[in-house]
C-alpha positions in Angstrom: 269.9 -37.6 112.4 269.3 -41.6 110.9 271.4 -41.6 107.9 270.1 -45.0 107.0 267.9 -43.8 104.4 270.1 -40.7 103.1 269.7 -37.0 104.0 266.9 -35.0 102.4 267.6 -31.4 101.8 264.0 -29.0 102.0 264.0 -25.4 101.0 262.1 -22.5 103.1 262.2 -19.3 101.8 259.7 -17.4 103.2 257.2 -17.2 106.7 254.6 -18.9 105.0 256.5 -21.6 103.7 257.4 -21.9 107.3 254.0 -21.8 108.5 252.6 -24.7 105.8 255.6 -27.0 106.3 257.1 -26.5 109.8 254.1 -25.3 111.6 251.6 -27.7 110.5 254.1 -30.5 111.1 253.7 -31.6 107.7 257.3 -32.9 107.6 256.5 -34.7 110.9 257.2 -38.4 109.9 260.9 -37.4 107.5 262.1 -34.7 109.8 264.6 -37.0 111.3 266.2 -37.2 107.7 266.0 -33.4 107.0 268.4 -30.7 106.6 267.0 -27.3 105.8 268.3 -24.6 103.7 266.5 -21.5 105.2 266.4 -17.9 103.8 268.3 -15.7 106.7 265.3 -13.5 107.1 263.5 -16.8 108.0 265.8 -17.4 110.8 265.9 -13.9 112.2 262.4 -14.5 113.3 263.8 -17.2 115.7 261.0 -19.5 114.7 260.9 -23.2 116.0 261.8 -25.7 113.0 261.7 -28.8 115.4 265.4 -29.8 114.6 268.8 -28.8 116.2 270.3 -25.7 114.6 273.2 -27.5 112.7 270.2 -28.8 110.5 269.2 -25.0 109.8 271.5 -23.6 107.0 270.9 -20.1 106.3 271.4 -18.7 102.3 269.7 -16.8 99.9 269.7 -16.9 96.5 271.2 -13.7 94.8 268.5 -11.1 93.9 270.9 -10.6 90.5 270.8 -14.3 89.8 267.5 -14.3 90.0 266.9 -11.7 87.2 268.6 -14.0 84.7 266.1 -16.9 85.7 263.2 -14.2 85.3 264.5 -13.4 81.7 264.5 -17.5 80.8 261.2 -17.6 82.2 260.0 -14.7 80.0 261.7 -15.8 76.8 260.1 -19.4 77.1 257.0 -17.9 77.7 257.3 -15.8 74.3 258.6 -18.9 72.6 255.5 -21.2 73.5 253.0 -18.4 73.3 251.6 -21.0 70.5 251.7 -24.3 72.2 249.4 -23.3 74.7 247.5 -20.0 76.1 248.5 -20.2 78.9 251.9 -19.2 78.0 250.5 -16.7 75.4 248.7 -14.9 78.9 252.1 -14.3 80.1 253.5 -12.1 77.4 250.0 -10.4 77.2 251.9 -8.8 80.8 255.3 -7.5 78.8 255.7 -4.1 78.1 256.5 -3.2 74.4 259.9 -3.0 75.1 260.0 -6.5 76.3 257.6 -8.1 73.4 260.5 -6.6 71.0 263.7 -7.9 72.9 262.3 -11.2 73.7 260.5 -11.4 70.1 264.3 -11.1 68.8 265.9 -13.0 71.5 263.2 -16.0 70.6 264.7 -16.3 66.7 265.7 -19.9 65.9 269.3 -19.0 65.6 269.6 -16.9 68.8 267.5 -18.8 71.4 269.8 -21.4 72.9 272.3 -19.1 72.8 270.5 -16.8 74.4 269.5 -18.9 77.1 272.6 -21.1 77.9 274.2 -17.2 78.7 271.5 -16.1 80.9 271.8 -19.4 82.5 275.5 -19.3 83.0 274.9 -16.4 84.6 272.6 -17.2 86.8 275.0 -20.4 88.3 275.1 -20.3 91.8 278.6 -21.6 92.6 278.5 -20.9 96.3 274.7 -22.5 96.5 276.1 -25.7 94.4 279.0 -26.6 97.1 276.6 -25.7 99.9 274.6 -28.6 98.6 277.7 -30.5 97.7 278.8 -30.2 101.4 275.1 -31.6 102.7 275.4 -34.6 100.3 271.9 -35.2 100.5 270.0 -38.4 98.5 267.2 -36.3 97.5 266.0 -32.3 97.5 262.2 -31.2 98.3 261.5 -27.8 96.7 258.1 -26.4 97.5 257.8 -23.8 94.8 255.4 -21.2 93.1 257.2 -22.2 90.2 258.2 -18.4 89.7 261.6 -18.3 91.8 265.5 -18.8 90.0 266.4 -20.6 93.5 263.8 -23.6 92.6 265.5 -23.7 89.0 269.0 -23.5 89.7 268.3 -26.4 92.8 266.8 -28.7 90.4 270.0 -28.0 88.3 272.4 -28.5 91.0 270.3 -32.3 91.8 270.7 -33.0 88.2 274.5 -32.2 88.3 275.0 -34.4 91.3 272.3 -36.9 89.9 269.9 -37.1 93.1 266.1 -36.7 92.2 264.4 -33.4 93.0 260.7 -33.3 94.3 258.8 -30.0 93.4 255.8 -29.8 95.5 253.3 -27.4 94.1 252.6 -24.4 97.0 249.5 -23.0 95.1 246.5 -23.5 93.3 247.6 -22.4 90.0 251.5 -22.9 90.7 250.9 -25.5 87.4 247.9 -23.5 85.2 249.3 -20.0 85.2 253.4 -19.9 85.8 255.9 -20.4 83.1 257.9 -22.9 81.7 259.9 -25.0 83.6 263.9 -23.9 83.0 264.6 -27.3 84.0 262.0 -30.3 84.8 262.3 -31.7 88.6 262.1 -35.5 88.4 259.1 -35.9 90.6 256.0 -33.4 91.2 253.6 -33.4 93.9 250.3 -31.7 93.7 247.3 -30.8 95.6 244.6 -33.0 93.4 243.2 -34.2 90.2 242.7 -30.6 88.9 246.7 -30.0 88.9 247.5 -33.8 87.9 245.5 -32.6 84.5 247.3 -29.5 84.6 250.9 -31.0 85.1 249.9 -33.6 82.7 248.2 -31.4 80.1 249.8 -27.8 80.4 253.0 -29.0 81.4 253.7 -32.0 79.7 254.8 -33.7 82.3 254.7 -37.6 83.1 251.7 -38.5 84.8 253.9 -41.7 86.9 256.0 -39.2 88.2 253.3 -36.6 89.5 252.1 -37.7 93.2 248.8 -36.1 94.5 249.6 -35.0 98.4 246.8 -32.6 99.4 248.1 -29.2 100.5 248.9 -28.8 104.5 248.0 -25.4 104.5 244.0 -26.6 104.2 244.2 -29.7 106.8 242.7 -27.3 109.5 239.7 -26.3 107.5 238.4 -30.0 106.5 239.1 -30.7 110.3 237.0 -27.8 111.8 234.0 -28.0 109.2 231.5 -29.4 111.9 232.8 -27.7 115.0 231.2 -25.1 116.6 233.8 -21.7 117.2 233.0 -18.3 118.7 232.3 -15.5 116.5 235.3 -12.7 116.0 232.3 -10.3 115.9 229.2 -9.8 118.2 227.1 -9.1 115.5 226.0 -10.9 112.0 228.3 -10.5 109.2 229.0 -11.6 105.7 233.0 -11.4 104.9 234.3 -10.1 101.6 237.4 -11.4 101.2 239.9 -9.0 98.9 242.3 -10.2 96.0 245.7 -9.7 94.8 244.8 -9.4 91.2 242.9 -6.1 89.6 239.5 -5.1 90.5 237.4 -2.6 91.8 236.7 -3.6 95.6 235.9 -0.5 97.0 233.3 0.2 94.3 231.8 -3.4 95.0 231.6 -2.6 98.6 230.2 1.1 98.2 227.7 -1.0 95.9 226.7 -3.8 99.0 226.6 -0.8 101.2 223.9 1.1 100.0 221.9 -2.1 99.1 222.1 -2.9 102.5 220.9 0.1 103.9 218.1 0.5 101.7 216.9 -2.6 102.5 217.5 -2.1 106.2 219.0 -5.3 106.6 220.6 -6.4 110.1 224.2 -7.4 108.5 227.7 -6.1 108.4 230.2 -7.1 105.9 233.6 -7.6 107.2 236.5 -6.5 104.6 239.2 -8.4 104.6 241.9 -7.6 101.8 245.2 -9.3 100.9 247.9 -7.5 102.1 249.3 -6.4 99.0 247.3 -5.9 95.4 248.9 -4.9 91.9 248.4 -1.1 91.1 244.8 -0.5 90.2 243.0 2.0 87.9 240.5 3.0 90.5 240.5 3.7 94.1 241.6 1.3 96.1 242.0 2.5 99.7 239.6 1.5 102.6 238.1 4.3 104.7 236.0 3.0 107.4 234.3 6.1 107.5 232.9 6.5 104.2 230.7 3.3 105.1 227.6 2.5 107.2 227.7 -1.3 107.5 231.0 -2.5 106.0 234.1 -2.8 108.3 237.8 -3.9 108.1 238.4 -6.8 109.5 240.2 -6.5 113.2 243.4 -8.5 112.1 244.0 -6.7 108.6 244.5 -3.5 110.8 248.0 -4.4 111.1 248.9 -4.9 107.9 246.4 -3.3 105.4 248.1 -0.7 102.9 251.3 -1.0 104.4 252.5 -2.2 101.0 251.6 -0.3 98.0 251.8 -2.8 95.3 251.7 -6.9 94.6 255.6 -6.8 95.8 256.1 -8.8 99.0 259.7 -9.1 99.4 259.4 -7.2 103.2 255.9 -8.9 103.7 256.5 -12.1 103.4 259.0 -12.1 106.7 256.2 -10.7 108.9 253.5 -12.9 111.1 251.1 -10.2 111.2 250.5 -10.6 107.6 249.6 -13.8 107.9 246.9 -14.6 110.4 246.4 -18.4 111.9 244.5 -20.9 110.2 242.5 -20.8 113.2 241.4 -17.3 113.2 240.9 -18.2 109.2 238.3 -21.0 110.0 236.8 -18.8 112.6 236.2 -16.3 110.4 234.8 -18.3 107.9 232.4 -20.8 109.9 230.5 -17.5 111.6 230.1 -15.5 108.4 226.6 -15.5 107.1 228.2 -16.4 103.7 231.3 -15.6 101.5 231.9 -12.7 98.9 235.0 -12.6 97.1 236.6 -12.3 93.7 238.7 -15.4 92.5 240.2 -15.5 95.9 241.7 -18.9 97.3 239.4 -18.1 100.0 237.2 -19.8 98.0 238.7 -23.1 98.4 238.3 -22.7 102.4 235.0 -21.9 102.4 234.4 -24.6 99.9 236.1 -26.8 102.3 233.8 -26.0 105.2 230.7 -25.6 102.9 229.9 -22.0 103.4 227.8 -20.2 100.4 230.0 -18.2 98.7 229.1 -15.3 95.6 232.2 -15.5 93.3 232.3 -11.7 91.5 233.1 -12.8 88.2 231.5 -9.8 86.4 233.3 -6.8 84.4 234.2 -4.0 86.7 233.9 -1.1 84.0 238.0 -0.3 85.1 240.1 -3.7 84.3 239.3 -5.6 81.1 242.6 -6.9 80.6 243.4 -8.8 84.0 240.1 -8.0 85.9 237.9 -10.8 87.5 235.5 -11.5 84.6 238.9 -12.0 82.4 240.4 -14.2 85.0 237.3 -16.5 84.8 237.5 -16.5 80.8 240.8 -17.5 80.8 242.6 -18.8 84.3 242.9 -22.6 84.0 242.7 -23.7 87.4 239.2 -21.9 87.8 237.3 -23.8 85.8 234.6 -25.9 87.1 234.1 -23.8 90.1 230.7 -22.9 89.2 229.9 -26.0 89.9 230.7 -26.4 93.9 227.3 -26.6 95.4 228.2 -23.7 98.0 229.1 -21.1 95.0 227.0 -18.5 93.1 228.3 -17.1 90.1 227.5 -13.0 90.4 228.1 -12.6 86.6 226.7 -8.8 86.7 227.0 -6.3 88.8 223.4 -5.5 89.0 223.2 -9.0 90.5 224.9 -7.9 94.0 221.4 -7.5 94.8 220.0 -11.1 94.6 222.8 -11.8 97.4 220.3 -10.4 99.8 217.1 -11.5 98.6 215.0 -14.3 99.9 215.7 -17.4 97.9 218.2 -18.5 96.2 218.0 -16.7 92.2 221.9 -17.3 91.5 222.3 -20.8 91.6 222.5 -22.2 88.0 221.5 -25.6 87.1 224.9 -27.3 86.5 226.1 -30.9 87.0 227.8 -30.3 90.8 231.7 -31.0 91.4 233.0 -31.7 94.7 235.5 -29.6 96.1 237.9 -32.8 96.2 238.7 -32.0 92.4 240.0 -28.6 93.4 241.9 -30.1 97.0 242.1 -33.8 97.3 240.4 -34.0 101.0 241.6 -37.6 102.1 245.2 -37.0 100.8 244.9 -33.5 102.8 243.9 -35.2 106.2 246.8 -37.6 105.3 249.7 -35.2 104.2 252.2 -36.4 107.2 252.2 -40.3 105.9 251.9 -39.3 102.1 254.8 -37.1 102.0 256.9 -39.8 103.8 255.5 -42.7 101.4 256.7 -40.7 98.0 259.9 -39.8 99.8 260.6 -43.3 100.3 259.6 -44.3 97.0 261.7 -41.8 95.4 264.6 -42.7 97.4 264.3 -46.5 96.5 263.9 -45.7 92.7 267.0 -43.9 92.6 
């Protein structure tokens, strides 16, 4: 390993992170300087990191300490609920007991004392000693900004007087999560949209925010104009499920009836997410209940293996996360896509595939449902302006998906998907990351 520019500590907490940053070779140009702290469950999978084993260090931040960080997340959201509706929305998920407790803890006299005590309990001396032994010149943290380990490492970086660089892992990392417990020194984001979220919601300095794109979507930009064999022998539309609250089975039954009634030569391939929030309606798909809807074949390996949103176990099972090549093949050969507010929307938009977004009230989930999401979630603002998107604002409008013409097209100023995911930055992610890392190290 070259020490000329200093070691870089990079954390890998789950199999999806391995796929995003290692399997895509996103770290190719800085790899000779990287030392990894990796969740032991990922190491047990015997994956190839492309470096010698002495640069892969197993460590898992203790769950009991993570709980204290969660209390700080919740308390900060409660304290800042009038500052921005993003944080107010987070408090709407609190139980009555939580609202009462955090209401007391948020009193001006108590808040700093309570946060200090929680964060003292969250300190991880073993992790600190480990990082001190590695002695990196900077720490890179891919994160969804809702895990204790990220902020514990930011705290350690500050104590060691080295820069911390947080990379936004998800589309909504900066728009729906809580207040940063400790601000990282720098942020890496997907696009102009996330720059705006960092500055306007987080109050983060624009000059310390870099557009990197995201390696998880590189494949969809590269394969846009390629021909790939269909995974199915019949014409199909893809229905992509969501983790959040929505009556997907009800929508599928209605679509099944429309196809049958109109004798349409089309099937629907249903691809649910590996996990779902517990819903207030039937949410288990049985293929024998449908004439024209089938479960996506790879989904059979994971479907309903987890009863709730908790991904503790599934985050380390490869079958829960298909190869990006399969996703692009599935999308490219679909006649069109149907989904609520799924990140499949981003993939479909990068490929230019017609997408029908289900943003109606499903009659079951008022708070937390699909219509609620489109009305409140900042990362979804503007998706209706994408040229490939059609908004299904009433359940009756499902019929219009299957009639000739384009009745659901709305006369709105177009917006390129580049606003949500920078295509140029994504294609050049490897060199962008090296440039930014070198710039940060030069400053420090």
